[in-house]
C-alpha positions in Angstrom: 58.9 30.2 24.8 61.9 29.8 27.1 62.0 31.6 30.4 65.4 33.4 31.4 65.4 34.1 35.4 67.6 37.0 36.3 68.8 37.6 39.8 69.1 41.5 39.2 66.9 44.5 38.5 67.8 44.1 34.6 69.8 42.5 31.9 71.1 44.2 28.9 69.7 42.7 25.3 73.1 42.1 24.1 74.3 40.2 27.4 70.6 38.2 27.1 71.4 37.1 23.9 74.8 35.5 25.1 73.3 34.3 28.1 70.7 32.3 26.4 73.0 31.2 23.9 71.2 32.4 21.1 74.6 33.8 19.7 78.1 32.9 20.4 79.9 36.1 21.0 79.2 39.5 21.9 80.3 40.9 18.6 77.3 38.3 16.9 74.7 39.8 19.4 75.8 43.3 18.5 75.8 42.5 14.6 72.3 40.7 14.8 70.8 43.6 17.1 72.2 46.4 14.8 70.7 44.7 11.7 67.3 44.8 13.2 67.0 41.1 13.8 65.6 41.3 17.5 62.3 42.3 18.6 61.5 43.3 22.3 58.1 43.2 23.2 57.1 43.0 19.7 59.0 45.7 18.3 62.3 45.6 16.5 65.1 47.1 18.8 68.6 48.0 17.6 69.5 48.9 20.9 72.3 46.7 22.5 72.0 48.3 25.6 68.3 48.0 26.1 67.8 47.2 29.8 65.3 44.0 30.1 63.1 43.3 32.8 60.9 41.0 34.4 58.1 40.2 31.8 59.8 41.4 28.7 59.6 39.2 25.8 62.6 39.0 23.3 62.2 37.1 19.9 65.0 36.5 17.8 64.8 34.0 14.6 62.7 30.9 15.9 63.5 31.6 19.6 61.4 33.7 22.1 62.5 34.5 25.7 60.8 35.7 28.6 62.4 37.6 31.3 61.4 36.3 35.2 62.8 37.4 38.4 64.5 35.5 40.7 
């Protein structure tokens, strides 16, 4: 599991996928999220603007990311 440190209150799901280099573009992030390919805390999430905070876990394909505070 890769830890992603943020120095803000939250990061949006589509921005996280781009920041973590799990996808190449915002359009690709929108597509994989809308197709139900991303899980947040063990549940499929189709909201690209979902606010992720410290402690949240995101799974996409064979990658897993945990949000941590700065």
